[in-house]
C-alpha positions as CSV (number, residue, x, y, z in Angstrom):
1,X,0.0,0.0,0.0
2,X,2.6,2.6,1.0
3,X,4.7,2.2,-2.1
4,X,2.1,4.5,-3.7
5,X,3.1,7.4,-1.4
6,X,5.4,9.6,-3.5
7,X,7.7,12.3,-2.5
8,X,5.8,15.6,-2.6
9,X,8.5,18.2,-1.6
10,X,10.5,20.2,-4.1
11,X,8.7,19.6,-7.3
12,X,7.7,22.1,-10.0
13,X,4.8,22.6,-10.1
14,X,4.3,22.0,-6.3
15,X,2.2,19.2,-5.0
16,X,-1.6,19.7,-5.4
17,X,-4.1,19.3,-2.6
18,X,-5.3,16.1,-4.2
19,X,-1.8,14.6,-4.2
20,X,-1.4,15.5,-0.5
21,X,-4.7,13.9,0.3
22,X,-3.9,10.8,-1.7
23,X,-0.7,10.4,0.3
24,X,-2.6,10.9,3.6
25,X,-5.2,8.3,2.5
26,X,-2.5,5.7,1.7
27,X,-0.8,6.4,5.0
28,X,-4.0,5.9,7.0
29,X,-4.8,2.7,5.0
30,X,-1.4,1.3,5.8
31,X,-1.5,2.2,9.5
32,X,-5.1,1.0,10.0
33,X,-4.5,-2.2,7.9
34,X,-7.7,-1.4,6.0
35,X,-8.4,-0.1,2.5
36,X,-12.1,0.2,3.2
37,X,-13.0,0.7,6.9
38,X,-16.2,-0.7,8.4
39,X,-19.1,1.7,8.9
40,X,-18.2,1.8,12.6
41,X,-14.7,3.0,11.8
42,X,-15.5,5.3,8.8
43,X,-15.7,8.5,10.8
44,X,-12.4,7.9,12.6
45,X,-10.7,6.9,9.3
46,X,-12.0,10.0,7.5
47,X,-11.0,12.3,10.4
48,X,-7.5,10.8,10.4
49,X,-7.1,11.4,6.6
50,X,-8.3,15.0,7.0
51,X,-5.9,15.7,9.9
52,X,-2.9,14.1,8.2
53,X,-3.7,16.0,5.0
54,X,-3.7,19.3,7.0
55,X,-0.4,18.5,8.8
56,X,1.3,17.4,5.6
57,X,0.2,20.6,3.8
58,X,1.8,22.7,6.6
59,X,4.9,20.6,6.5
60,X,5.3,21.1,2.7
61,X,4.7,24.9,3.1
62,X,7.5,25.1,5.7
63,X,10.2,22.9,4.2
64,X,13.1,24.8,2.7
65,X,15.8,23.5,0.4
66,X,18.6,24.9,-1.7
67,X,18.3,22.2,-4.3
68,X,16.6,23.1,-7.6
69,X,13.0,21.8,-8.0
70,X,12.6,18.4,-9.6
71,X,10.7,18.0,-12.8
72,X,7.8,15.6,-12.5
73,X,8.1,14.1,-15.9
74,X,11.9,13.5,-15.6
75,X,11.4,11.8,-12.2
76,X,8.5,9.6,-13.6
77,X,10.7,8.6,-16.5
78,X,13.5,7.6,-14.1
79,X,11.0,5.5,-12.0
80,X,9.8,3.7,-15.2
81,X,13.4,2.9,-16.2
82,X,14.1,1.5,-12.7
83,X,10.9,-0.5,-12.8
84,X,11.8,-1.9,-16.2
85,X,15.3,-2.9,-15.1
86,X,14.0,-4.4,-11.9
87,X,11.3,-6.5,-13.6
88,X,13.2,-7.2,-16.8
89,X,10.8,-5.3,-19.1
90,X,11.8,-3.3,-22.1
91,X,10.2,-0.3,-23.8
């Protein structure tokens, strides 16, 4: 589950609210051990996602770096190349 959480800091353009929320959702899923909570746990699950989204948004706003921003397309191409090498795929 957590392998879907991607680095969100230092990209151009910056991470969107949807990307931050998706990362928070993946984190809560991993921690809770549930991809779809029961009705009894839905409120707690949703509240955790909301709170983590909020905190991560503040974190990303406050982080500083001297490194140049990364390009999303370049990083995605690198990830595809690593995956192809790892799993023996070409093209």
